N, C-alpha and C positions, 0 to 999 in steps of 0.2 A: 665845576668840580676839577677841571684840568688845572686851573690856577692853584687850587688848594693842593693838588697832588705835587705840583712843582715846588710849592713852599715846603711841603713835607720832605721831599727829596733834598732840597737845599739845606734844611735844618739838619737832616741826618748827616749830610756831608760836612756841614759846619762842625758838628759834634764829633766828626771823624769816626762814625759808626758804620759798620757794614750792614747790609740787609740782614745777614744772619744774626749779628749782635742785636740789632733792633728787634728782630723777630723774637729773640730770646727774652729781651727786656719786656716786650709787650705781650708775651705768651701768644703770639700769632705765628702763622706759617710764613716762611720766606717767600713762598709763591704769592700769597695774598699781598704782602707789602710790595713786592716787585711789580705785580700786575696793577696795583693801585697807583704806584708812582708813575707807571707808564701810561696810565689812563685807560687801561683795558677794563678795569673795574670802575664803574661810576656809581654803583649802589653798594654801600658798605653799611653794616649795622652800626648804630650809635655806640653800642658796647665796644665793638672792635675799633671804631674810629677813636673813641675816648682812650682806649688802651694804647693805641699808636701815638696819640698826642702826649699822653703821660710819659711814655717811654722816651720821647724826644723833648720833654720839658716845654711843650707848647701849650699855651692857653688857646682853647678851641675858638674863642671869640676873636683872637688875634688873626686867625686864618681868614676870617671873613671881613676883616677890616681893610679898607683901601690904604690905610696908613700903617701897614704892617712894619713891625720892628725886627722882623726875623732876618733881615739881610744887612746887618751892621758891618760897615767896612772899616771903621776906625780901628787901628791896630791895638791901641791901649785898651779900648773898650772891649775888644774881643779877648784880650789877655785876661782882663778882669772877669769877664763872663766865664771863660774857660776855667779859671782858678776857682771861682765860686761853684760852678757845677761839679767840679771834681771833689768838693768838700762834702763831709757828712752833713745831713740836713740841719742838725742843731747848730753846728758851727757856722754854716752858711747863713742861717737866720740871724745869728748874733752879729756877724760881720756886716750883713746887709743893714741891720738896724743901726749899727754904729755909723755906717757910711751915710745913711739917710739923716741921722742926727747931725753929722758933720756938715752935710749939704744944707740943712735947714739953718744952721748957725753961721754959715759962711756969708 
């Protein structure tokens, strides 16, 4: 669970969210998130874990993968991800679809 907590923290920092902002998005307490990230809590309910993952735009399966994509270091990829995550959902879906079509046709 320690590796998962590190990935959660890394993603929160990547998204430039504070623990307080993350807690608000997930409707969880700051204390719970802080203790989880530090490894103090190793037993968290699926409901709370799911809320935390959703707040950080993390696929829960990705956390358990040894080939995690949560730590992308390429500058342009990070810019693209940041811009996409800042968009409203419908616009993000439309642009993502267009990018995938462009990729498939390239």
